[in-house]
C-alpha positions, 0 to 999 in steps of 0.5 A: 510119295505123291503120283503125279501125272505123266504123259506117255512120253514122260513129259507133263501135259497142261492137260495131264492136270485137268479133272483132277483131285491130287492128295499132298502138300499144295506148296508142294504139288503146285512146284510141279504144275505148269506155268501159266497153266490155269485160269482162275484159283478160288480157295479158302485156305485154314484160317488162322488157329482153326480147324486145328483137329484137321489141319494142325491150325496156323497161329495167325502171327506166322500166316504170313510167312506161312501163305507166302510160298504158297502164293508164290506158287499161284501167281506162277501157275496162274495165266496173265489173264487169270484171277485168284480169288482168296475166301478168308476171315480176320479172328478174334486174339485176346479181345481184338481183332487180329491183323493177319488178313490185312498183314497177307494183303500187303504182303501179297502185293509186294510179292507182284499181286494186284489187290483188284477188289473185295468181295463180301459173302453175307451169310445170310442164314446166320443165326444170333450170337454175342460175345462181351464186346462183339457180336456173331460174324455174319460175313467172309471176305472173299478178296481178288488178287491179279497178276495184271490190270488185264484180266478176263472178266465176264460180268453179263454171266453174273447179272441178276434181276432189276428187281420189284423195286424199277416198276415203281421208280421207273413209271414216272421220271423227274426231268433229273432222272433223264440227265446225268444228275450230278450227287448233291453231296460233291462225291463226283458220283452220279446217275442217271436214272432213265438208264434203267428203262427196259431193263429186265437185269442189272449188274449186281453189287459185290456183297454176296447174300448165300446162305452157308452150307447146310450140311457140310458133307462131312468136312468141318469147313464146307463152304456152299457150292454157290459161292465158287461157282459165282466166282467161276461164272465171272471170271471163266469161261467153259472149257477153262481151269479152274484149281483149288489148292486148299479142295478139303471135300471138293466143293469147287471141283464140284462147281467147276464140274457143273459149269462145264469148266476144268478142275484141280484139286489139292487137298493135304488130308486122304479121308477128304481126297477120297471124298471129293474124289467120291463126290465128283464120281457120284456127279457123273452118275446124276 
């Protein structure tokens, strides 16, 4: 039995769910979380057939059926203006990519989710490797889903330095650089290079170049803290609530706390719950 937060009057309040890491099955715990209370869900669930020693593993053919009830609860607890970011990756079965991630995207759309965007996490420190018919993966998907087309997004918070290219590219502008020059290949896309003059920062693209976690903090699949941090900055403001229903060793909670957001973590493995709580507690002492 999991001890769930109760206000002194016996009723659950939204702030009872802030800054907590709860041990249990997320599908059951989520049923007790208030509706429309979460600003951002960012998580990396066990991939199909992966981490069998830790989480038992879900066969790719059953993955969609397993995840959809969780997706329904996430849809209920997320605010209409919130976002759901799902870090996931296909696996190879019998020499070819299994389609369970693509099937999950389609099933979540049938459930009512909008598949707004797909970000790519490029693991820039991935080391070389090969199999007879393929090379080592160096990227993972970060899928963005929303309840509504109108959602909170703070794009200025993730701007990046314009880069040295601007010093030479913008030094001498041609006539076409100073107007909207339509694409020569007929794509319909155009550009006005002069708009970049004087800018010190630019908006990023949807490929995130981040190293993998150098130390796994005693967890078999810890992602780097910079990954949830980037999405937390993009989709929330200080004081908002960030949920990770597959908390693991507490990376998302640490990222949220560092950025002045509230966190709610759910994790089924007791040893990881203790590790996450210890990590967040240690952060309080820094």
